[in-house]
C-alpha positions, 0 to 999 in steps of 0.5 A: 629264826622266829619270834613270837609274832611269826613262830607259827608261820615259817616258810618250810621246804619239805624234800629229800636231800640233794634235791636242790633244797640248799639252792632254794634256801640260799635263794630265799635267805637273800631276802632281807626279810628272811632268816634261815634256820637250817635243817630242822627235821630231827629237832622238830620231831625229836622234841615232839616225840619227847614231849609226847612220851612225857605228856601224861607224867608232867605238868601241861599247864605251860604257864597258865592255870589251865591244863592243855591237851597233849597235842597242844603241849607237844606243839608248845614244846617245839615252838618254845625250843625254836624261840629260845635257840633261834631268836630273831626280829625279822618278819619271816623265817625259813626252815627245811625239815628235809629227809626222813625223821629218825623216829620213823623207825620206831613207828615202823616197829609199832605199826603206827601210821608215821606219815599221819603223825608227821603231818599232825606234828607240823600242822600243830607246831606251825599251823600258819606256815607255807609249805613247799617242795622242789622237784628234781629227777629222782635218778639224779637225786639218788646218784648225787646222794650216793656220791655225797653221803655214800649211803646204801643205794637201796636205802636211798631209793626207798627213802626217795619213795617215802618222801614222795609218799609223805608229800602226797599224803592226804594230810600233807600241807605242801601246796607249792612246788618248784621245778629244779630244771626250770630254775636251771633253764630260766632262773629269773622267771622261776624265782619270780614265781616263787617270790610271788607265791611266798609274797616276798619281793624279788631281788636280783641278788637272789640270782647270785645263789646259782653261782655258789657251790652248795654243800661242796665236796672235797675236789679230789674226792669228787674227781676220783669218784665222778667218772662215767663208768662209776656213775653208770654202775651207780645208776645200774644199782639204782635200777636194781634196787628193790624199791626202784619201781615203787619209787618211780611210781610215787615220784610220778604221783608227786609230780602230777600233784603239782601239775607237772607231767613226769618225764621218762626219768632215766632218759631225762637224767642229767647224768645219763645225758651227760655221759652220752654226751661224753662229759659229767658236767654239772647242771650249772655247766650251761651257765659257764658256757653261756657266760663264756660266749657272752664274754667272747662276743663282748671282747669282739664287739666294736662299738662306741660304747666300749666303756659300757662293755667293760662294765658288763665284762667285769660283771659277767666275769665276777659272776662266773658260776662254780660247778657243783655236783 
């Protein structure tokens, strides 16, 4: 939600859906300094493409006496839309143009280098922005994406690889990555590191994002679909997808770009591990277990400071997390 002082410098999350981008944006928008726009890929690239195809047949003075270049014209069109529809006076704004822009299909038919075009549009529209991504096991992302959207599994696998290629492209502006599993394992440390990179003050309320159900599904639908056998079948289809090997290779390159050595993605998959353990609990399930243990210990505690224990018990109970796929 920009203003004229910060329109060129958004905080921008580039990734594939179901990677943890909603968790990441929820963490950041808890800062009083940050306004969150939402998922902006189609808005940015559709406006840019529209201005691009019109740049030779309309005026390009954009309110001045001098005609600007087609690139500057397209960038001005994108920024003008954001300023008009998302006004705000907060010092920072956040967007997540996640996924593959729909106009990519046009480029595939014409042979134009879509990834170069993609980064040219972002670089000129938001030249002073900070660009980051989130790394999550691609098999878990693919399973979650299929359960949530119901898209074709080969399409999901191919797009995961394409997003990885976009982020590792020579023109990429992404300079920082957050690891999903590190947020789960030590959220305070991971969020602190993110805040330092973005020069945002860390607030304890940011931890509250881990207790929210992000982009929730209908509980009955999840119950019917999320069975061990169903997930094993989905994973089997993922491994058989034509682009599976290429996707794993592209994802490994992506992780290495940010100094994270890739895992054996199949062995480390949360879904595979949980099925082996006899359950399909969410990544936040360990939070529920940990909080229950703390509550049990506090209930048994015998100490003069019982009033303090009551306050802690009340806090932990209120903060008990919600499970999410």
